[in-house]
N, C-alpha and C positions, 0 to 999 in steps of 0.2 A: 387774505390767507389766514385760515384758522390756526391758532396757537395751541400746541399740545401742553396739557398740564398733567403731571403725573404725581399722584399722591399714594403713599402707603398708610394704611390704617392698622395700627397695633393696639390691641386691647386686652383687658383683663390679665394683667401681668401678675397681680397679687404678691408684690414683693413684700417680704416680712422685714421686721426690724433687725434681724440677724440672718446669717446664711444657713437657715434650717430648712431641710427638705420637707416637702409636702407629699405624703404617701409615696415616698421614695423618689420624688421628682425634685431635681435641683432647679428651683424656680428662677434663681438669679442667672445660673449658667444658660438656661434656655433663652432668657431674654437677651443675654449678650450675644448669643449665636444668631438670633433674629437681627439684632442691630448690625452685626458683622456683614450679613448678607445684604441688608438694605443699604449700608454705607457704600456698596459698590454699584448701586443703581443711580440713575440720573434723576433723582427725585427733585420735586419742587417743594414738597412738604411731607413730613411725617406727623401723623395725627395719633396721639396716644389718647384713646377714647374712653378712659375711665377704668376705675378699679385698678389704679396703679399700686395702691397699698393692700396689704393682705387682709386687713380686718376693719380697722377703725381709724385710718389715716395716720398711721404711725410716722412721726417726723423722721425717724432714722431710715425708713424706707424711701422717702422723698430725697433725703440727702444723698443716699446711695444712687438712686436713679439719676439725679442731677449730675453726679460725678461720671456715671456710665455714659452720659449723653455729652459730656464736656468735649470730646473730640469727634463727635458725630458730625460729618461734613455737610449736612443738610438742615434747613430750618425745621423746627418742630413747634406743635401746638399741643397744649394740655387740656384735657376735659376731666370732669369729675364723675365718678360713679358712686354707687351706694356704700362702698367701702372706703371712700375718700373723705377728707376734711378740707373744705375749701380754704379756710383761714390758714391752715398749716401749709397748704400748697402755695398760697400766695407768698407766705413768709419765706419758705425754702427756695422757691423758684424765682422770687422777686417779681411776681406778676402784678400788672397795674390793677388798681381798684376798679370795680364795676360801679358805674355811676348809679345803677338802680339798686344794687344791694352787695355789700362787701361779702356776704356769706354765700353768694351764688356766682357761678362761672359760666356766663353766656355772653356770646359776642359774635361779631361778624368780621370777615376777612375777604379782601378781594385780591386774588393772585392771577396774573396774566389775563385779566379781564373777567375771570369767573368769580361769582360771588359764593362764598361759603358761609353758612350759618351754623352756629354751634349752641345747642341748648344744655341746660344743667338739669339732669333728672336724679341727682344724688339723694334727694328726699323722697324718692319713689314717686314723684309727681313733677309735673311742669307747673310751676307756681304762677299766680296771677300776673306779677310783673313781667314774666317771660312771655305770657300769652299776649299781653299788650305790646311788648316789644317786638315779638314775632309778627303780630298783625301789622304793625307799622313798617317793619322791614319789608315785608312782602308787598305792601301797598306802594311803597316808594321805589320798588325794584322794576315797576312796569312790566310785570309778567316775564321778564327775562329769566331764563333757567337758573336755578340755584341748586347747590348740594347742601343737604341738611344732615348734620351729624347729631346724634343723641344717644346717650349710653343705653337707656331702655328702649326696646321697640315700642312705637306709639300705638301698637295694635297687637292683639293676639296672633300668634304665628304659627300654631299648630305643633308646638313643642310642649308635650304634655306636662312634664314636671315643672318646667319654668313658667308656663302659662298659668298653671294651677296654684303655684306657691310664690313666685317672685315677679309677677307681671307689674307693669306700671300701673299705679292707682289713678283712678279718674282718667283714663286715656282719651275719653270723648272730648274733653276740653281742648286738647291740642289737635286731635284728629279731625275735628270739625273745621278748624282753620286750614289744615293741610288739604282737606278735600276740596275746599273752595279755591284753592290756588293751583292754577296750571303751571306755575313756575316750579313747584316742588314735584319732581318725578322720581328722584333717587334719594332714599333715606338710608343712612349708614349707621349701624347700631352695633353694640357689643352685648355684654351682660349674659346672653343666653349660652355661651360657650358651644357654639354650633356653626357650621357652615351651611347657610340656607338663604335663598331669596324668595320672598313671598310677594305675590302681585295681588294687591287689593285696589279695585277701582282705578286701574291703570297706573298706580304708583307702586314702585318697587322698594320693598323693605329688605335691605341686605344685612343679614346677621353674619358677623365676623368671628372666627374662632379665636380662643384665647392662646396665649403663649404657654399655658400650663397644661390644661387638659380640656377635652371635649366631652360634652354630655349627650347621652343617647336621646335623640329627639322623640322617639315614638315610645319611650318608657315612662309610665306614670310615676315611677319611683326614680330616685336619684341614682344614676348609674353612669360610670365613666366609659365612654366608647373607646377612646385612645388618648394617649399623652403626647402626640406629635404637635409641637408648637406651630401655630398657623398665623397668617396675617392676610390682609386684603390689599390688592393693587387697584387703583382707580385711575383709569387713563381717559382723559377728556380732550376731545378735539372739536372745537366749536360747540355745537348743541349735542353732539354724540358723546355718550358715556359708556365705556367699556370697563367691566370690572371682573376680577378673578381672584380666587383664594390660592395661596401658595403655602406649602408646608416644608419644613426642614426635612 
C-alpha cells in the first residue's frame, strides 16, 4: 500500500532584522499567519525554500524565524536563496556542516520512502560540487522518482521581469542533468514570487508564491500583482504527485 507524504513549501518570506513593514506589508505577521494555518495540517514536512532573510542574510532575521518555528508541531527543512547567507544560517539554526562545502546548503532527505533532493542556488548558479553531487545522487537512486527543490527555477519560465533580470545563471549546467534523468519529474522553486507551473520536456517546474507579495508574470517591468501570502501543498502517494497553491 502506498504511503501518503504531505509537504508544505513556504518561500520568499524576506524577514527583516526588525519588525518594519515593506510597502505597507507586515512581513512578519503574514509569515506567522501562514505558520498558524500550516500548524493545523497533518504535515510530514515544511520546506522553507529560500530568501528567508530580507536582503543579505541578516542574523537577526534568522534568530526571529527560529523563535517563530520553536513551537511549530511539524519537522522543517531550510534552503538558501540569493538573499540568504549560508554560514549565518548554519550558526543560528545549528545546521550540520556540508561535507562538500560549508558555504553551500545542498542535501538529500528520505521521508516515508520518498527521496527529496535540495539544491543551493544562493549564488545565482548551481556550483560544480552540486552538479557532481546531483549526478551521483540520481545515478544511485536507480531511476526511482524523486522530488527536487531549488530556489531558482532551472529554466526560463515565461515570467518576463524575473526571466530578464533575476534568472538562474548558467542554467544549462543543471538542466542537462535533469533532462537526462527520468527520476526527476517535479521541480519545486521559489524566487519568482508567482503561482505558476511550467511544463518543459515532460518535467514540471512549480513556481510557488511568496508570503509577502506576488509579481505580475506578464509584465516586463517590476509590478506587484497582489499581496496575499501564499504557499504550496505537495501531496505524494506512491509515484503520484499532486500539488496546489493556497492563499490566506
